[in-house]
DRENDO-1510 file (C-alpha; in Angstrom, 1 decimal, always signed):
<recs>
REC; n; res; u; v; w
REC; 1; MET; +41.5; +0.9; -95.8 .
REC; 2; PRO; +41.9; -0.7; -91.8 .
REC; 3; LYS; +38.6; -2.2; -90.4 .
REC; 4; ARG; +37.0; -0.1; -87.7 .
REC; 5; GLY; +36.1; -1.4; -84.6 .
REC; 6; PRO; +33.0; -0.9; -82.3 .
REC; 7; LEU; +32.7; +2.2; -80.9 .
REC; 8; PRO; +33.2; +3.0; -77.2 .
REC; 9; ARG; +29.4; +3.0; -75.9 .
REC; 10; ARG; +30.2; +4.2; -72.5 .
REC; 11; LEU; +31.0; +8.4; -72.6 .
REC; 12; VAL; +32.1; +10.2; -69.0 .
REC; 13; LEU; +29.9; +13.2; -69.5 .
REC; 14; ALA; +32.0; +17.0; -68.4 .
REC; 15; SER; +28.5; +18.5; -67.8 .
REC; 16; ALA; +25.5; +17.8; -65.4 .
REC; 17; SER; +23.4; +19.0; -68.3 .
REC; 18; PRO; +20.3; +16.5; -68.0 .
REC; 19; ARG; +19.5; +17.6; -72.5 .
REC; 20; ARG; +23.1; +16.4; -73.3 .
REC; 21; ARG; +23.1; +13.1; -71.1 .
REC; 22; ASP; +19.4; +12.9; -72.1 .
REC; 23; LEU; +20.1; +13.3; -75.8 .
REC; 24; LEU; +23.5; +11.2; -75.8 .
REC; 25; GLU; +21.5; +8.0; -74.3 .
REC; 26; ALA; +18.7; +8.1; -76.8 .
REC; 27; ALA; +21.7; +7.5; -79.9 .
REC; 28; GLY; +22.1; +4.0; -76.7 .
REC; 29; PHE; +25.6; +5.6; -75.2 .
REC; 30; GLU; +25.7; +4.5; -71.3 .
REC; 31; VAL; +26.1; +8.0; -69.9 .
REC; 32; ILE; +27.9; +9.0; -66.7 .
REC; 33; VAL; +27.6; +12.1; -65.4 .
REC; 34; SER; +30.9; +13.8; -63.5 .
REC; 35; PRO; +30.8; +18.0; -64.2 .
REC; 36; ALA; +34.2; +19.3; -64.6 .
REC; 37; ASP; +34.8; +21.3; -60.8 .
REC; 38; VAL; +36.5; +24.6; -63.4 .
REC; 39; GLU; +35.6; +28.0; -63.7 .
REC; 40; GLU; +34.2; +28.6; -67.6 .
REC; 41; ILE; +34.8; +32.3; -69.1 .
REC; 42; ALA; +32.0; +33.7; -69.9 .
REC; 43; GLY; +33.3; +36.1; -72.3 .
REC; 44; GLY; +36.6; +37.9; -73.8 .
REC; 45; LEU; +36.9; +35.6; -77.1 .
REC; 46; ALA; +35.3; +35.4; -80.1 .
REC; 47; PRO; +32.0; +33.0; -79.5 .
REC; 48; ARG; +33.4; +30.1; -81.3 .
REC; 49; GLU; +37.0; +30.0; -79.3 .
REC; 50; LEU; +35.5; +30.6; -76.3 .
REC; 51; VAL; +32.6; +27.8; -77.2 .
REC; 52; ILE; +36.6; +25.3; -77.9 .
REC; 53; THR; +37.8; +26.7; -74.8 .
REC; 54; ASN; +35.2; +26.1; -72.3 .
REC; 55; ALA; +34.8; +22.4; -73.7 .
REC; 56; GLU; +39.0; +21.9; -73.6 .
REC; 57; MET; +38.9; +22.6; -70.2 .
REC; 58; LYS; +35.8; +20.5; -68.8 .
REC; 59; ALA; +37.0; +17.5; -70.9 .
REC; 60; ARG; +40.8; +18.0; -70.4 .
REC; 61; LYS; +40.5; +18.6; -66.8 .
REC; 62; LEU; +38.1; +15.4; -66.2 .
REC; 63; ALA; +39.9; +12.7; -68.3 .
REC; 64; ALA; +43.8; +14.2; -66.2 .
REC; 65; THR; +41.6; +12.0; -63.0 .
REC; 66; ILE; +40.2; +9.5; -64.8 .
REC; 67; PHE; +42.3; +6.1; -67.4 .
REC; 68; GLY; +40.8; +4.4; -70.4 .
REC; 69; ASP; +36.9; +6.1; -70.7 .
REC; 70; VAL; +35.6; +8.9; -73.2 .
REC; 71; VAL; +35.5; +12.6; -72.0 .
REC; 72; LEU; +33.1; +14.8; -73.8 .
REC; 73; GLY; +33.0; +17.9; -72.7 .
REC; 74; ALA; +30.6; +20.6; -74.4 .
REC; 75; ASP; +29.3; +24.5; -74.2 .
REC; 76; THR; +26.9; +26.0; -75.9 .
REC; 77; VAL; +26.5; +29.2; -76.3 .
REC; 78; VAL; +23.5; +31.5; -78.2 .
REC; 79; VAL; +25.1; +34.8; -81.0 .
REC; 80; LEU; +23.1; +37.5; -81.9 .
REC; 81; ASP; +25.2; +40.3; -84.6 .
REC; 82; GLY; +27.7; +39.1; -82.4 .
REC; 83; GLU; +27.7; +39.0; -79.1 .
REC; 84; ILE; +27.5; +36.2; -76.9 .
REC; 85; LEU; +23.8; +35.4; -75.0 .
REC; 86; GLY; +24.8; +33.3; -72.3 .
REC; 87; LYS; +22.6; +32.1; -69.6 .
REC; 88; PRO; +20.8; +34.6; -68.3 .
REC; 89; ARG; +21.1; +35.9; -64.8 .
REC; 90; ASP; +17.1; +36.7; -64.0 .
REC; 91; LEU; +14.3; +36.2; -65.2 .
REC; 92; ASP; +13.6; +39.8; -66.3 .
REC; 93; HIS; +17.0; +39.5; -67.9 .
REC; 94; ALA; +15.7; +36.9; -69.4 .
REC; 95; SER; +12.6; +38.7; -70.8 .
REC; 96; GLU; +15.5; +41.7; -72.2 .
REC; 97; MET; +17.2; +38.4; -74.1 .
REC; 98; LEU; +13.7; +36.9; -76.3 .
REC; 99; HIS; +12.9; +40.1; -77.0 .
REC; 100; ARG; +15.8; +40.9; -78.8 .
REC; 101; LEU; +15.9; +37.2; -80.8 .
REC; 102; SER; +12.4; +38.2; -81.3 .
REC; 103; GLY; +11.4; +38.0; -85.5 .
REC; 104; ARG; +15.8; +37.7; -86.0 .
REC; 105; THR; +17.8; +34.7; -87.0 .
REC; 106; HIS; +20.5; +33.5; -84.6 .
REC; 107; GLU; +22.9; +31.1; -84.3 .
REC; 108; VAL; +23.8; +28.9; -81.7 .
REC; 109; LEU; +27.3; +27.1; -81.5 .
REC; 110; THR; +28.1; +23.9; -80.0 .
REC; 111; GLY; +31.9; +23.0; -78.9 .
REC; 112; VAL; +32.7; +19.6; -78.2 .
REC; 113; CYS; +35.9; +18.4; -77.4 .
REC; 114; MET; +36.4; +15.2; -76.6 .
REC; 115; LEU; +39.3; +13.3; -75.4 .
REC; 116; ARG; +41.1; +9.1; -74.0 .
REC; 117; GLY; +41.5; +9.1; -70.4 .
REC; 118; GLY; +45.0; +8.6; -69.9 .
REC; 119; LYS; +46.5; +9.6; -73.1 .
REC; 120; VAL; +47.0; +13.3; -74.9 .
REC; 121; GLU; +44.9; +12.8; -78.8 .
REC; 122; GLN; +41.6; +14.8; -78.4 .
REC; 123; CYS; +39.1; +16.2; -80.6 .
REC; 124; SER; +37.7; +19.0; -81.0 .
REC; 125; PHE; +34.7; +20.5; -83.1 .
REC; 126; VAL; +32.1; +23.7; -83.4 .
REC; 127; GLU; +28.9; +22.7; -84.6 .
REC; 128; SER; +26.3; +26.2; -85.6 .
REC; 129; THR; +23.1; +26.0; -86.0 .
REC; 130; ARG; +21.3; +28.8; -87.7 .
REC; 131; VAL; +17.7; +29.2; -85.6 .
REC; 132; SER; +14.8; +31.9; -86.6 .
REC; 133; PHE; +12.3; +33.3; -84.5 .
REC; 134; ARG; +8.9; +34.9; -84.9 .
REC; 135; PRO; +7.8; +37.8; -83.9 .
REC; 136; LEU; +7.2; +37.6; -79.8 .
REC; 137; ASP; +4.7; +40.0; -79.0 .
REC; 138; ALA; +5.5; +40.4; -74.3 .
REC; 139; ALA; +2.6; +38.4; -73.3 .
REC; 140; VAL; +4.2; +35.6; -75.1 .
REC; 141; ILE; +7.1; +35.8; -73.7 .
REC; 142; THR; +5.6; +36.2; -70.4 .
REC; 143; GLU; +4.0; +32.8; -70.8 .
REC; 144; TYR; +6.7; +31.4; -72.4 .
REC; 145; LEU; +8.6; +32.2; -68.7 .
REC; 146; ARG; +6.3; +30.9; -66.9 .
REC; 147; GLU; +6.5; +27.3; -68.1 .
REC; 148; ILE; +10.0; +27.0; -68.8 .
REC; 149; ASN; +13.0; +27.6; -66.9 .
REC; 150; PRO; +15.6; +29.6; -68.5 .
REC; 151; LEU; +17.4; +30.3; -66.2 .
REC; 152; ASP; +20.2; +27.4; -67.2 .
REC; 153; LYS; +19.6; +28.2; -70.4 .
REC; 154; ALA; +21.8; +29.6; -73.1 .
REC; 155; GLY; +19.0; +32.4; -75.0 .
REC; 156; SER; +17.1; +31.8; -72.4 .
REC; 157; TYR; +15.2; +29.6; -74.5 .
REC; 158; ALA; +14.3; +25.3; -74.5 .
REC; 159; ALA; +14.1; +24.1; -77.7 .
REC; 160; GLN; +13.2; +21.0; -76.7 .
REC; 161; GLU; +9.8; +22.5; -75.3 .
REC; 162; ASP; +9.4; +24.7; -78.0 .
REC; 163; ARG; +6.5; +22.6; -80.3 .
REC; 164; GLY; +6.8; +26.3; -81.7 .
REC; 165; ARG; +6.4; +29.2; -79.6 .
REC; 166; LEU; +9.2; +31.0; -80.5 .
REC; 167; ILE; +11.0; +29.4; -83.4 .
REC; 168; GLU; +9.8; +29.6; -86.8 .
REC; 169; ARG; +12.8; +27.4; -88.6 .
REC; 170; ILE; +16.1; +26.2; -88.1 .
REC; 171; GLU; +18.9; +25.6; -90.8 .
REC; 172; GLY; +21.4; +23.0; -89.6 .
REC; 173; SER; +21.1; +20.3; -86.4 .
REC; 174; MET; +18.3; +20.8; -84.3 .
REC; 175; ASP; +20.7; +17.9; -81.2 .
REC; 176; ASN; +22.6; +21.0; -81.5 .
REC; 177; VAL; +20.0; +23.7; -80.8 .
REC; 178; ILE; +19.6; +21.1; -77.4 .
REC; 179; GLY; +22.7; +21.2; -76.5 .
REC; 180; LEU; +24.9; +18.3; -78.2 .
REC; 181; PRO; +25.1; +18.0; -81.9 .
REC; 182; VAL; +25.0; +13.9; -81.9 .
REC; 183; ASP; +25.7; +13.0; -85.4 .
REC; 184; ARG; +28.8; +15.3; -85.3 .
REC; 185; VAL; +29.5; +13.5; -81.7 .
REC; 186; ILE; +29.5; +9.8; -83.3 .
REC; 187; MET; +31.2; +10.8; -86.3 .
REC; 188; ALA; +34.1; +12.0; -84.4 .
REC; 189; LEU; +34.2; +9.3; -82.2 .
REC; 190; GLU; +33.9; +6.2; -85.3 .
REC; 191; THR; +37.1; +8.8; -86.9 .
REC; 192; HIS; +38.8; +9.1; -83.3 .
REC; 193; PHE; +37.9; +6.1; -81.2 .
REC; 194; SER; +36.7; +3.2; -82.2 .
REC; 195; GLU; +39.1; +0.5; -81.4 .
REC; 196; PRO; +40.9; -1.5; -84.2 .
REC; 197; PRO; +39.7; -5.4; -84.7 .
REC; 198; ALA; +40.6; -7.8; -82.7 .
REC; 199; GLY; +42.8; -10.5; -84.0 .
</recs>
């Protein structure tokens, strides 16, 4: 089996998400943030199909303008009883989402697409994590929404800022709930994007 060369250490992130950037930088990557100008699909597809379609649209749009670097597109949704809960329209909608998630277990899905600018090969996958919420009353939800900005967060909550207030249990990748399953990203980079060693 041939030896693999080093991983790419620079990634172009086709997303404005500060959480994804922070996760990648914490893993040692140099991250170039370059949000792709695409209109995300919000419905009409099964949840797994939707997140992978949005991730691929972002990555392909950006990779068409870049040569050599690995481009990463991602999309995260919360799924409850088969229904996609995306980003809330406003604070009332955010409160409604948290009431629905209270005391229940939901699924967080992140679709990831990576490809090297100027080439057609790509790697796409979906990561799933199950998240169980504590029972939440109206006062807890109101106070929580005062403390965070839910409007840019799928499901109206921020796992990295939770400190046990909403989340009772997580089965799977915590990084995925925050916005990007970094371990899976690194595995995919090793498999598909590491260069053969020189010589």
